[in-house]
DRENKOLMI-580574 format. One record per residue: residue in three letters; x negated, y, z of N, C-alpha, C, O in turn. Coordinates in steps of 0.02 Angstrom, whole numbers, plus 50000, padded with zeros to 5 digits. Layout:
<atoms>
ALAXYZXYZXYZXYZ...
</atoms>
This chain:
<atoms>
MET506065000450642505694996250636504964997550698504565002150705ASN505084991250733504544990750797503904989250778503774985250733ILE503584991550804502834983850805502304981550863501724983750859THR502414978750897502044979550961501634973850957501874968850929LYS500774973750992500314967850992500494966251068500714970251109GLU500344958351077500234956051151499734953951137499724952351077ASN498934952451180498404952951182498744944751229499194945251271ILE498454938851211498434931551214497874933451270498014935851325ASP497394932451255496804934251280496284939851215496474943051166LYS495784939151235495224943251224495004941251144494714944451100LEU495274934551148495184934651070495774930851005495654929350947ASN496354930351042496984930951011497534933251020497714932551078ALA498024936750977498244940050994498784939550970498744934550934ILE499544942550967500024940650941500254949450923500064953650964ILE500684951750857500864956250825501754952650829502084947550824LYS501784958850841502744956050840503084963850801503034969650820ILE503304961950760503634963950724504434966450710504794961450719ASP504714970750697505684969950709505854976950649505794983050640ILE506074970750619506394976550550507074977150556507354971650563ALA507604984350556508204983050553508434982950491508064982450442GLU509124983450488509274982150414509394990350412509594991050354LYS509404995450434509135003250413508565003250380508505007450335ASP508024998750393507445000050340507384997650288506924998750249TYR507864993950281507644989350209508154991150156508004991450097LYS508974992750190509804992550136509734998450097510164998250053GLU509295004950094509235008650042508875008649997509045013049958LYS508305004849977507844998549929508224995549903508414996849845VAL508574988049958509044985449927509294986649894509164983749841ASP509904992349890510394995849855510254999649824510705001749788THR509685002249819509375006449739509194999749701509345000049642ILE508954994549718508824988249665509144986049651508934983849598LEU510114982449665510444980149639510934984849602511324982849559GLN510884990849622511154997049584510834996349503511174994349455ASP510354997749499509824994449444509814987349400509554986049346TYR510184983749443510204977749411510954977749392511054973349351ARG511514981249408512184981149408512384985449337512874984449301LYS511684992049325511744994749261511204988949211511214990849152LYS511054986649214510574979849177510924977349149510924976249089SER511504974849211511524965649185512324966049132512804969949125ASN512024957849099512444958549035512704953349039512474948149015ILE513374954149081513894946449092514324945749055514724950449050PRO514434939349012515224938248986515824943649028515894945949085GLY516174944048964516954944248989516544955549034516974958149069PHE516084958349030516024963649079515674967049027515124964849009ARG515954972948996515344981048977514854981149015514974981549075LYS514444981049001513504981549022513434987449056513364992949029GLY513454986549117513274991749164513934993449219513924996849270GLN514654988649181515194989149233515444981749291515934981649328VAL514874975749279514994969549312515044974849377514744980149390PRO515444971849404515794972949487515204971049520514944965549511MET514954975949564514374974849641514684970549661514244966249664GLY515284967349683515174959949741514714955949700514184953049715MET515134956549629514964950949622513884948949616513524944349636ILE513754956649571512964957249563512684952949623512354947749620LYS513034958649710512844956549781512844949949797512484947649841LYS513294945949757513394940449779512644934849760512254931249791GLN512764936849686512064932949643511384934949678510974930449683TYR511244940249698510544943649711510464947249770509934947449801SER510934949849787511094951849864510414947649904509954951649898LYS510174942149936509974938449987509154936449933508654935349966SER509104936349860508534934449852508044944349838507434944649830VAL508374949249838508254954849828508044956649901507544960149908MET508424954449963508384958550046507714953250071507514953450129VAL507494950250037507084942550053506164947250031505674949150061ASP506434946949954505864950949929505524959849952504964962249941GLU506074962649984505894968150022505634968050076505064970450080ILE505944965150139505584962750167505014961850194504654964450237ASN505024955050138504314954650143503634959550120503074959550146LYS503804962650079503444968350039503554973850107503114978050120LEU503974973450134503814979950192503764975850251504134978050296LEU503404970150269503224967450310502364966850292501974967750339GLN502114965250230501384967650225501154972750229500574974050246GLU501564976450214501454984450185501204989950257500814994550265THR501784985450308501764988850394501124984550443500924986950495LEU500944979950423500394974650464499894979250420499784984650446ASN499514977850350499294981250331499004988150363498444989250385LYS499434991250359499354996550389499384998750468499145004050487TYR499684994450507499484993650595498734990550578498264993650603LEU498584985350544497864983150566497184988350565496694988350601THR497444994550484496954998650457496875004350524496365006150552GLU497585006250536497645011750582497365012750665497215017750697GLU497405002750688497335001150756496374999450751495974999150797LYS496254998450674495604997750681495294990650704494714989050720LEU495934986950700495634979050725495284976550675495274976950613ASP494834972250743494214967150709494494963750691494844962750740ILE494774958650635495144953650663494394944950605493904944850567LEU494674941850626494234935750590495084932650537495674932050555GLY494794931750480495224927550429495654931050432495464936650450ASN496514930250418496894935550413497384931750450497334925850469PRO498084937450460498664935950522498994929550490499014929250429LEU499264924250528499584918550500500174921450548500164924150603PRO500754919450498501454919350512501634914650575501224910050570LYS502044913350631502104912750682502754910950668503164915450673TYR503014903450644503714902550620504004900750691503704899450743ASN504844900950673505434900750726505984899850725506414904250728ASP506144889850721506404886850695507114888550690507484885250653ASP507334893450724508014896050743507914902650688508474904150668PHE507474906450660507504909050616508354908550573508724903550573SER508484914750541508974916450473509194920750445509624924650467TRP508814920650367508964925850336509664927350325509764932150288ASP510084924850344510824926950317510894930550396511474929150410SER510494935950476510594941250489510524947250464510914946850417LYS510334951650464510604959050466509774963450492509414966750454ASP509664962150558509194962450586508374957450615508444953150659PHE508024958050599507434952950597506764953050641506404957950637THR506604947950682505784948550718505244942050687505234935850681PHE504904946950677504254941550622503714939850667503574945750680GLU503544938450682502514939050715502284933350674502474928850637PHE501614936850711500954936750665500384932850725500354934950783GLU500064928350706499444926550760499064927750718499024925650660LEU498484934650778497904936650739497384933550798497534932850857GLY496634931650761496174927150786495604937550782495684941550736LEU495194938550833495034945050859494354943850882494154940850932ALA493884948150813493394946750822492774947750914492984951350959PRO492254944850920492124945050977491714950751014491184951250982GLU491704954351059491204959051066490524954651136490534951951192PHE490144956351090489444954051096488864958951081488934963051035LYS488104958651128487644962951124487134958151078487274952151067ILE486534961351052486094958351000485514958951039485404964951038ASP485084956351072484234955351087483914953551022484114948950987LEU483414957251008482994956450936482444956650991481934955550958GLN482294957151042481664958051059481434951451102480894950751131LYS482104945651096482264939851152481574937651140481234939551187LYS481194934151094480554928551082479924930251011480044928950952ALA479404932651031478984934250954479104927250912479004921550934ILE479324929050848479434924150799478804925350727478714931050705THR478404918550696478074919850676478144921850605478484919150561HIS477754927150602477694929150528477114928250481476634931950488TYR477134922450422476604920150427476024923450348476384924950301LYS475444924150338475144927050295474704920950270474144918950283ILE475284918650224475064912350168474364914450122474324918650076THR474064911950138473214912150113473124907450042473534902950047ALA472674906549964472404903649945471974900449958471484903349936ASP471744893949993471014891549988470694892349921470944895349873LYS469944888349924469634887749881469864883049839470024884549782LYS469924877049861470294871649816470754869049783470834863449758MET471254876449790471904878049766471714882249702471894880749645LEU471414886649715471214892249666470564890049625470274894449594GLU470284882149621469904878549582470334875449547470224872949492GLU470614875449564471154870649537471764873249487472184869549461GLN471744877849483472314882549460471664885449400471804885549340VAL470904887749427470594886649360470464883149300470384884849242VAL470454875149347470424869849283470994871449247470864872949188ASN471644871649263472564868149261472524873349205472894871849157ILE472094880449197472174886449150471524882849091471554884549032GLN471174879849106470714877549063471144872349026471304874048969GLU471404865249051471734859949030472274864248985472324861748929ARG472654869648995473034872648958472894876148873473114877148817TYR472454876648911472084879748808471434876848787470984878448747GLY471574871248837471014865048802471134862748729471584865148693LYS470754858548712470834854048652470904845248672470514842048707MET471504842748638471484837548648471244833148614471514833548559LYS470564825248614470584822048563470584816048598470554815248659ALA470604810848544470764802548555470214801748589469684804848582VAL470364797048631469864791748661470034783148650470594780848641ASP469504779948652469394772048654469924771048706470444769648677VAL470004771148770469914766948825470144770948884469974776748892ILE470564767448928470884774348987470384773849030470084768549029ALA470104780249088469454782849103470004785749177470594783849179LYS469804788749215470204789949272470424797649241470944799849266THR470034802649182470294805749148470654807549092470574812349054SER471184801749090471444802949035472084801449056472254799049110ASN472564803648990473194805748959473404799448916473224798348858VAL473774796048952473864790648940474704792748910475064796648941THR474954788248829475454789148834476164780348796476024775948756GLY476334780648806476814773848827477634772748826478094776848827THR477624766748822478434764348843478274760648861477834756648849PHE479014762048932479154757249016479704753748954480014755448903THR479594748648990480364744148985480764741349036480294739449071ASN481154739949060481354732549118482074730549071482494735049065GLU482154725349048482844722449034483164725049083483214731149081GLU483594720349158483734720449200484074730049225484634730749250LYS483634735949213483764742949219483954746849165484044752949165ALA484014743249122483844745549034483424749049040483634754449019ILE482794749749060482234755249034481894754648972481494750148958ASP482024758148946481704759848872481324764948852481444767348797LYS480924766948883480544777748898479864776048863479434771748863LYS479964779948842479134781448799478954789448856479344793748877SER478434789048863478164795548935477494796148910477264792148869THR477154801248936476634802248951476284805749026476464810249065PHE475994803349023475704806749108474904806749119474594802649085LYS474604810249158473874810849188473824804149252474064803049308PHE473204799749186473184793649251472944796249307472854791749349GLU472784802949331472814802849424473384801849450473374798149500LYS473974804049431474744801449442474734795449459475074794449509ILE474454790249436474484783649475474514782449516473974779449522LYS474894781949597474714781549655473994773049676473394773049688GLY474404768849672474294762149681473554759449676473324761349623LYS473284757249698472674756149683472594751849639472184753649597SER472904744549626473194739049610473474742449526473274740549471GLN473814746149537473964749849461473614752849447473574752449385GLN473114757849473472624758949420472284753949384472254754549323LYS471984748449414471474741849399471844742749331471674745849281GLU472454738849344472654736449289472464740549207472194737749160LEU472674746949207472684751249175471884754049173471904758549131LEU471254753649195470744756649170470594751949117470884746449121GLY470224752949072469874748649044470244748448959469944748148905LYS471084748748974471314745848941471364751548859471234757448866LYS471534749448801471594750248717472264751448722472734748748752VAL472174757548675472784755748639473294750348602473224751348541GLY473694746048612473884742748596474224735748654474644731348659ASP473704738748684473674732348761474494735848783474764741348779VAL474634730048802475234729148877475094724548923474974718548922VAL475154729648972475234727749071475824727449089476364728349061GLU475634725949149476634724049190476044727849271475494726549296LEU476754733849287476604736949323477374737649364477954738149347ASP477004737449427477684737649495477784743749529477364746549563THR478234745349520478424754249525478304753049605477914756749636LYS478574749249628478484752749714477814756549722477274754049706LYS477904763649751477334766649747476934768649675476384771349670LEU477304766749631476904767849563476694773849566476084774049574PHE477044780949560476544787549544476804790449649477144787949693GLU476424795749642476394800049689477204803649699477364804749758ASP477524804749666478014805149651478914802149671478814796449691ASP479334802849673480024795549648480104802249611479804802449558HIS480464807949630480494811649580480364813849514480694816449469PHE479724811849524478844810949431479364806549403479724807249353MET479304800249460479664792549430479944791349379479834787949329GLN480664797649415481364796749412481254797249325481344792149291ASN481074802949296480774807549242480584803449183480854802449129ILE479794800749221479294795549163479904789749133479974787349076LEU480264788749190480484777649195481114780349146481334776149107GLY481494788449144482044786249131482554786049166483034788849140VAL482674783149228482934780849271483344786749294483244792349272SER484064784749360484304789049403483944790149465483574785849490HIS484074798749505484144798849562484004793749611483524793449649GLU484464790149605484764784149647484254778549641483874776449685ASP484324776749580483734772249528482934771349602482704767849647ALA482804779249554482164782249583482004779949642481674774649642HIS482174783049704482024781549758482244775149790482814772949792GLY481674772549815481334765349820481354760749801481354755249829LEU481364762549727481654757049675480744752649653480154754349646ASP481144746549649480284740149679480574734749589481014730749572ILE480124737349568480384730849496479624732649464479314737949470LYS479374725349421479094725949352479234729549312479854729849306VAL478964732849278479144737049223478604734349149478044732749169THR478644733849102478164731349068477974738149025478364742149002PHE477304738249022476974746748995476564743348913476044740148917THR476814744448861476164746448822475854751848796476234756448809ILE475374754148765474844755648776474894760548689474674757448641ASP475234769148675475304771348631474894773248602474684771448547ASP474654779448657474224783648630473734784148684474034784448738ILE473024784348692472574787948756472194795148744471914795248689THR472114801248783471854804748733471444809248832471534808648893GLU470974813448778470784814048863470744825048852470674827348796THR470784827648888470904837948864469904837748869469494834548901GLU469894842748824469224846948823469574851648856470164852848844LEU469204854648901469194858848936469174866448891468794867748845ALA469584869848914469364876648876468724881448911468644882148972GLU468154885548842467934887948883468004895548921468264900748901LEU467564893648998467894900949036467124908049028466584909549052ASN467654910048974467304914448918467894922248895468504923148890GLN467534924648891468074934648886468644931248828469084935348814GLU468694925148797469164926148728469924924248770470434927348756LEU469924917848832470134914148867470404919448910470994920948900PHE469974923548972470064929348996470704935748981471174938649009ASP470314935248911471034941748895471524938448861471924942048832LYS471624931748856472354926648824472644928948915473114932648929MET472344926648946472674927048993472884934449058473384935449092PHE472404937349053472604943749068472364949349026472034948348975GLU472584957049055472024962149021471764962448984471324958048990LYS471674966448916470994963648909470464964648942470494969748977ASP469994961948944469374966648981469374967749084468914968849124GLU469944966849089470474964549173469794960549196469384962649237VAL469764954449163469274948149201468734949049149468724950449089LYS468234947449199467404947449121466924941649161466414939849130SER467054938549228466784932949255467434927749264467984930149251LYS467414919349289467544917149335467674919349412468114916649445LYS467274924449438467564924349506467804930249484468034932549537ASP467924934549438468494940149434468944936149440469284937049491MET469174930149396469484926449386470024924649420470614926449419ILE469604919249463469804918349550469964922449610470214920149661ALA469764930649597470024937149626470704938449592471124941349626LYS470864936549523471454939249507472134934849525472714936549537LEU471724926649519472274921849527472224923449617472744924149649ASN471694923749645472174923549725472614928949734473194927749751GLU472354937149722472954942549724473584941249712474034943049750ASP473744936649635474554935049603474574928549658474964930449701ALA474404923549671474624919249718474934923949775475534925349776GLU474514926149817474784930749878475364935049883475774935649929LYS475274938749808476064938749823476484934849782476894937949747GLN476474927449778477004924249758477114920249833477584916349837PHE476724921249884476734917949940476904923249975477284921250019GLU476824928649980477194936350015478084934750038478464935050087GLN478054932249937478804931049962479004923949984479604923449973GLN478844920250000479074914249993479044917050087479544917950121ALA478414917750108478494921250196479054925950232479364925550285ASP479044930250183479624935550208480224930050212480554930250264GLN480444924250156481164922150171481004917550212481434916350254GLN480434913950216480424910850290480534916550355480714913250404LEU480494921950368480414924450409481354925850423481764924750467LEU481344928250371482084931250346482594922750407482814923050465ASN482584919650381482634911850386482714911250463483194910050500ALA481914913050477481974911750575482474915250597482984913350626VAL482194924050575482544924950602483114924550620483224924750681THR483514923950584484304921450571484364918450612484814920050651GLU483924911650631483924905650676483954907250741484424905150775SER483434911650772483464915550827483864917950835484014917050894LEU484374922350799484944925450822485704922050824486174925150850ILE485764916450799486204911750828486084908150866486584904650878ALA485594906650899485354902850950485284905751010485324903251066ASN485094915550981485254917951071485794922851061485784928051094THR486184921851027486604926951037487084926051044487424925450993LYS487514925051130487984920251147488694925751146488734931351172PHE489244921551103489754924451114490444917651091490324913451048ASP490954917851119491644915351099491984915351021492274920551006LEU491984912950999492624912350929493324909250949493554905350991PRO493514912550903494474909550920494304903550859494284904550799ALA494174897150894493894891350869494654890150841494854891450784GLU495044887450895495734883850870496094888250829496264884950779PHE496364895650823496554900850786496074897850705496384896350654LEU495604897750709495234899450654495404890750620495504891050559GLN495424885150643495574881250626496084879350583496064876150531LYS496774883050630497484883050606497484888450542498024888750512TRP496984892750518496904897850473496594894250424496604896050365MET496344889750443495674885050381496214880750341496274879750281THR496594878550399497344872050359497724874450322497894871150273ALA498144884650339498404884450313498114887750238498424886250187THR497814890050236497254896050166496904889450122496884890250061GLY496574881450153496284879050106496894876250035497494875450022GLU496134875950001496794872249929497154867249934497654865449904ASN496794864749984497014856850006497404856050055497104859350098PRO498014853250089498294852050143497714848550200497514842850190LEU497534851250242496954845350284497034846350377496974851250414THR497234837750388497224837650439496944839350509496334840050510PRO497224840050560497004843250621496364840950620495994845450599THR495994834850636495554832350618494734833150551494114833250552GLN495394833550494494834837050459494554844750461494034847050438ALA495154848550500495114854950492494574857950554494154862450552LYS494774853950600493944853150681493304851550645492814854150670GLU493184847250583492674844750539492434849150503491824849750501GLN492914854450457492794861350432492394864850449491844866050425TYR492814867650518493024873650539491904871950611491534876350630ALA491844864350622491094863850641490844866050568490654871950565GLU490794861450494490134864450486490154873450439489854875750390ALA490594875650480490614885550426490704887250486490674893350491GLU490834883750554490474891050623489684892050616489664896050663LYS489324891950605488574895650605488644901150563488644907250573GLY488694897250511488754903950464489554907950473489694911650427LEU489804907550502490234912150538489864917550565489844923550550ARG489514913450618489244918150696488754923550688488624928550722TYR488394919850603487814925350552488294930350535488144936250548GLN488684929450516489234934650477489284940550494489244946150468LEU489404937450560489884941050639488974946350643488854952250629ILE488624942150661487954948450692487424950250627486914953350643GLU487474948950572487324954250522487544960050491487304965150467GLY488254956750505488834962850506488744970050561488754976250556LYS488684966050601488464969350674487964976350674488054982450679ILE487204970150660486904973250642486834982250567486604987950563ALA487194977650531487164980250465487644986450504487314991550497LYS488114987750532488474993550570488024999650600487885005650597GLU487964996350616487534998550682486815003750671486565008250705ASN486665000850614485855001450587485845005650534485315008550518ASN486595006750490486935008250431486375007150389485995011150360LEU486394997050392486144995150326486574992450269486504987350235GLN487054997450271487834992950202487364997050170486965001550186VAL487604993050102487634994450030487984999650026488475000950061THR487655004549965488165010949926488045009749852487505009649822PHE488535009049834488655008849754488105012849699488065012949638GLU487755015849746487345022249697486585016649713486185015649668GLU486515013649782485875009249780485975001149750485514997749728LEU486434999749754486884994349681486674996549629486184994849595ASN487014999949624486895000549555486135004949523486215007449468ALA485555005749552485105005749561484525001849568483985003949546TYR484594994549606484184989749616484524985649540484074981849523ALA484924985149507485504982649461484894981749420484524977149405LYS484944990849402484594991949332483554990149325483184988249279GLU483424992249401482854988749438482674980149388482394979049334PHE483054974949447483284970449397483294970449333482754968749307ILE483644971649303483764973149218482944975349200482674971749158LYS482604980249225482074981649164481634974749191481394970949149GLY481544973449258481094967949256481254959749222480874955049231GLN481954959349177481984954649147481714956749071481324952749048MET481854961849034481794962549008481114963248987481014961648929ALA480494965649029480134966449031479794957649023479244956348999GLN480114954649039480044947249012479864946848951479284945648936TYR480464947948897480374949848827480294952848807480644954048758GLY479574958448828479414962948775479624971548784479374976748762ASN480144970148824480444976748803480114981248874480494981148922MET479664983748882479454987248915479394996148926478984999148960ASN479994999248882480045004248910481075005048884481215007848831PRO481715001948937482305001648906482645010148903482645013248956SER482755011448878483105020148899483655018748945484085014348953GLU483435025748981484265026349043485025023348991485345018449011GLU485155025448955485545025248918485845017448931486315015948969GLU485495013448896485335006048882485335004048970485865001148981LEU484985004549023485105001949084485625003349111485735001149167ASN486065007349080486785009649135487025006749093487485004049123GLY487085004349020487745002048999487544991549024487954987149035ILE487004991349024486804983549059487254984049120487834982049126ALA486854987149167487004986249235487654987149244487934983349284GLN488104993549202488914993249216489384984649207489844982449242ARG488944980549130489224975649137489064971649180489564969349209VAL488604969749198488154966649231488854969949321489164964749335LEU489004973449349489254975049407490074974049388490594973849420SER489914973449330491164973249319491104967649333491644965949358ASN490574961349332490444951249340490454950149420489904949449447GLN491094949949464490914949549524490454943049552490124941649603GLU490554941349517490124935849570489214938649544488754936149577GLU489074942549501488664945749472488484951249534487994950549569ALA488764954249537488964960349601488884957449641488394959049675LYS489204952749658489024947649754488464946849759488184948649810ARG488084943549702487554941349713486764946849717486374947249764LEU486744949149675486574959249678486464958849740485954957449772GLN487224960849765487244963949848487074960749879486594963449907ASP487184953649905486644948349941486014948749940485804948949998GLN485504949149893484844953349875484844957149906484714954649961LEU484904961549909484964968149938484854968849994484294969150019VAL485654969350039485594966050091485074963250136484864965750189SER484844956250100484354954150114483474956550115482954954250139GLN483604960750087483144965650076482934969550106482334969850116LYS483554975650141483684978650190483434976350264482994978150304LEU483974971350262483914965450341483164963950346482954964450404LEU482724962350302481884961350293481694963650308481474961850363THR481474972550279481264978150306481534979050405481234981350453PHE482034976850398482274981150484481994976650523481624977950571TYR482214969650498481834964950556480964965050557480684965150612LYS480654964950509480194968950539479854973450575479354971950607GLU480144979850572480234985450619480374981550687480034981250738ASN480664980150680481264980250747480964972850806480844972050866VAL480964968850745480954961650781480104959350828479554960350804LYS480174957650863479524954250876479054949850861478994944350887LEU478654952550813478464945950776477464943050781477134947750804LYS477204939450772476544938150769476334933250719476484927550701GLU475864938450701475484935750619475014929950653474664928450701LYS475354927550575474704919450576474534917750503474934916150460LYS473904918250497473564916750426473524907950419473104905250456ILE473824904650386473804899550360473574897850277473534902750240THR473454892350253473614889850210474134887850173474564884650203PHE474224889050095474904887850082475144879550109475574877250146ASP474634876750067474634868450124474924865850170475334861250178LYS474554870950214474934869850292475654874450326476084873750370PHE475424880050267476174881550259476614876750274476844875250329VAL476774872750181477074870050168477244861350225477694857150218LYS476884861450259476924854950318476934859150370477204856350418GLU476764864950383477124868250481477904870350448478234865050450VAL478184873850430478684873750407479284868050379479824868950405TYR479254863850341479434862650298479524851750333479964847450328LYS478784852150365478894845950380478874842650346478984836750359
</atoms>
């Protein structure tokens, strides 16, 4: 048996494997002898079937199976020993003149080779946001808490501070939905005017166009589909069933102890400081995710290299669940190319900086994740034996293991980027962060 590699260019190669009869004959003969021993054919005693009959019936199929096994083993061994960094999997190169009636065979496989490239982490400074909670946001949080722990009381007429319950109907769109909403959620001034001062039992007609601040909110309130909610412009009849207002809970020690550890917060000032601390922890996670996204985009944009596009399109066509036309393969490749480029960049960074995840690290990370989940349900001190058992079950699920591994890799990359990428810090309120980043 002989195996050779011919480089077409820096990104494409052909592997040629020559298999002679001597490479597979002994194995095929052994299998056929075993078939003969086990064959039970009428007219012959078991094990006494003529070998010629066995060969005629089974020889070619056994030979094909053994050659295919030999091919796979040889190819995998060669790729490993030569340390070839390939993209996708080798693709058989078909020969119209090929025939299984021969004794010696030649097989060719196309390879897509991973490109060589350099990564410049200092190309351009990337904004690292430090998100802060402004006074308005914190005051709104305080009021929300007071509302959550407050008492509901019935009122006679709708005011700007009211909670309104009623039934929306529209025959054309088959709307018949009872919902509750805060009056402040009403957007249009004409709609507000229609409702202000109304009493239980009153019926009003409202226009859905810009009825609420958010179309997704209106989707839930009216019980319509996501598609219908966007740009919905119809008249709905609204029958008022109930009007209430929330009597805000007092900011006292009883409320503070419900929200936080006992005696941890003793005044509104303490409460705002604690809310600010909790908010900035959450904001830090969002800022970190945005930084990770920004570095990813920068690396993709600034790390230039070619890919074996034609091979990869052919590979996608050959390995997809459904057959693809050349045009479809090209379109699918265009959608996947950006992700593939980052996989190569991420892999190179991880390899060169020893950021790969070991099983020990993944197991420890899984146990910390499980501890956090258990703490939410009141189990603050699970035993090591209990954690090990749950972690083992979680990591035996390939999807769960992959999800946790991806999270851990992201953490390692984030730490690495913070230490090695040129960053410029920018302090910003949450509202401005959302407008600036997500526009």
